[in-house]
N, C-alpha and C positions, 0 to 999 in steps of 0.2 A: 504494500500500500504506500503510495506516494505521500511523503511528509512535506510540510511547508515550513519555511523559516523566514526571518527578516533579512532581506538582502542588504548589500552595502549602501544602497540608496534609501534604506528605511522603509521598504515596501514589501508586502507579502510576495513570496515566490516559491515555486516547487523546488525542493532540495534534490539535486542530482548526484550528490556524493554517496558513497557507500556508508552504511550505518556505522556510526562511531568515528567517521573520518571527515566530517564537515568542519571546515575552518571557522564557521560562524557560530559554533556552539554545540553543546551536547543535547541530550534528550529534553532538558528543561528549556531549550531554545527552539524546539521543533513542535509542530502542531498538526493535528489531523486534517484541518480544513483551512481554507483561505480566510474564512470569517473569523476563526479562532486566532489566527495570526494577526489580523487587523485589530482585533480586540486587545491583543497584547501590545501592539504598537500604540493604540489609544491610551492604554493605562500608563505606558512609559512616558508618553508625551505629557499627559496630565500631571504625573508625578514630578516631572522635570520642570515644566513651565506653568502649570496651573491653567493651561489653555486648551482649547480644542486643537486637535493635532494638525501639524503641517502636512500638506499633501501636494502632489504634483498635478499638472493640468489634466491628467487622465481621470482624476477623482473630483474635478470641479462639478458642482451641481448647477445646472442652468435652468432658470425659471423665466417664463415670459408671461406678461400681462399687457393690457392696452397701455399705450404711452401716456394717455390722459390719467389713468389710475396711478401709474408709476409716479408721475409728477405730483399728484396729490398726496401720496403716501410717503414719498421720499423728497422732502424739500431741499433747497439749497442750504448753505451753512447759516443763513440768516432768514428768519421767517418774517411774515408781514408785520409782526409786532416789534421787530427789532431785537428779538432774542436769538442768541446763538444756539443752534440745534445740531444734533449729530445723527439721530435716526430713531425709528420706533423700536420699542422693546416688547418683550413677551406680553406684558399686561396691556399694552396698547392693542396688540393683536387680539387678545381675549375680549377686550371691551368692544372693539369694532365688529368682531365676529358675532357677538351676541346682540348687536344693535340692528335695528331695521333702518339701514342707511345704504346709500349707493356704494359705499366703500366696503360693505360687509362681504360681498362676493370676492373682490380682489384680495382682501386680507385673508379670507378663507382659502382662496386658490394658492396663495404663497405658502401659507401654513401647512397645507396638506402635501406640499411638494418638498418640504424641508427634509433633509436626510436624517437617518436614525441617530447620528451623533448629537442632534439637538435634544435628545430625550434620554432619560436614564433607563435602567433595566426594568423599572415598573411602568415604563411608557409615559411617565410624567415628563413635562417639558422642564428643562433646566432654564435658569434665567439667562437671557441673552438680549443683546441689542444689535440691530443690523445697521452698520455704518457704511454709507456710500463712500466710494474712494475719495471724492473731493471733500468729504467731511472728516476723514480720518485724522488730519492734522488738528482740527478743532477738538475732536474727541480726545486725542492723546493729551493735549495741553490742558484740558479742563477736567478730565476724568481719571487720568493715570499719573502724569508727571506732577502736576500741580493739584494737590489734594486739599485745597482750601475751601472747596465747596461744602455746603452743609451736610449733604448726604454722606460725605466721606469722613466725618468726624470720628466715627468708630471703626474706620477701615483704613488707617494710615500706616499699617505695618510695612507695606511695600515702600512707602516714601521714607520711613525711618531707616529701613534696611539700605536704601539707596544712599542716604546721607552717611551712614556708617561705612559703606563700601568706598564712597568718594574720599572720606577722611583717611581711610587706610591707604588708598592709592596715591593721593596727591600730597598728603601731609602738609607741611609748611612750605614745601618747595614751590607751590603754585598758589599764592594768596589770592583771594577774591573769588575762588570757585566755591568755597564754603563761607557763609555769613554767620557770624555769632552775634546774637542779640543779648547784650549784657543785662538789659532791663527785665526781659521776660525769660531769660535763661533758655532760649530756644536756638536751635541750629537749623539753618535753611540752606538749600542749594541756591547759588546765585542765579538770577533770572537769565543771564546769557547762557549759562551752562544748562539750565533747565530747557532752554530752547534747543541746545545741542542734543540733549538726551531725547527730547521730543522728536527732533528730526530723525534720529537714529531709530526710535521706536516706530515711527511712521513707516519708514522703509522696511523695517523688519516685519510688521504685521501685514504689509502689502504682499510680501512674499508668502505669508502664511494663509492668505485668503483663499477660500475654496468655494465661494458662492458667487454666482453671477445672476443678476436679474435684468432682463432686457439688454443683455450684453455688457452691463456695467458691473465692475468688481465691487464686492462688499466684504468688509471685515466683520467678523462675528465677535462682538465683545461680550465677555461674561464676567461675573463678579470677581472670580479668582484672579483676574488680571491686576487687580489693585495690589496684590501681594507679589507681583512679578518684579524682580530686582533688575531693572533695566540698566542700572549702572554696572552691575557685575557682567552682564552680557556685553555692554559697551566696551569695558576695559579688556575684554577678551579679544577685541579686534584692534586694528591699528588706527582707529578713528581719533583717539586722544592725541597721539603724536601729530596727526594732521591738524587737529584743532589748535594745539600749542604753537605749531609752526606758523599757522595762519595769523595768529595774534601777535607774533613777534615783529 
């Protein structure tokens, strides 16, 4: 019986090696079906990043609705009242799906086509927000990097971890990247470096996006992303060296 494993690209694939000779792992890294292998990949991604898993273009889910409905459901980054927006979330969908309105059908059509990764093993929907590509920057700067918004008062572990990571990496060698408020005994990331982290996060999540609606790419934001340490991921690249050189 053919076994499946996680190949070097992080995707499910049939194992062609003789039993016990696979360079990608032993019995604990092999599975009976492709679905079991994908579930293992999902678990590893969630454990590592607290996010829905990264996928390649072969696993992109594409959904189509009328362009008029699309424009109503997914506004630009500023709405008619001047508020910055990012995209509808699970509870917006539930509200519209239960209403007698013109948008009930397109919301339902989208919801019914969402892949299984939007739901847990009990078939309940996880919390998520659909962020259109041109709103990702707004989303990251307001919901992940800068956690001053009211909703995040009890969810600032990720921001605190980023501050600690930056302190460890830059120390006193690069003053100005960390701000110390002597009056309130608070430590904050400098605004310019917040923008740098936000830029990095935007590019990262665009690579991780697996949903397209009417041909436009969407990032799926979930609550766990608030705990994602973007600074740690950032310093694992050469972006900081480029950032310092640019400022010299």
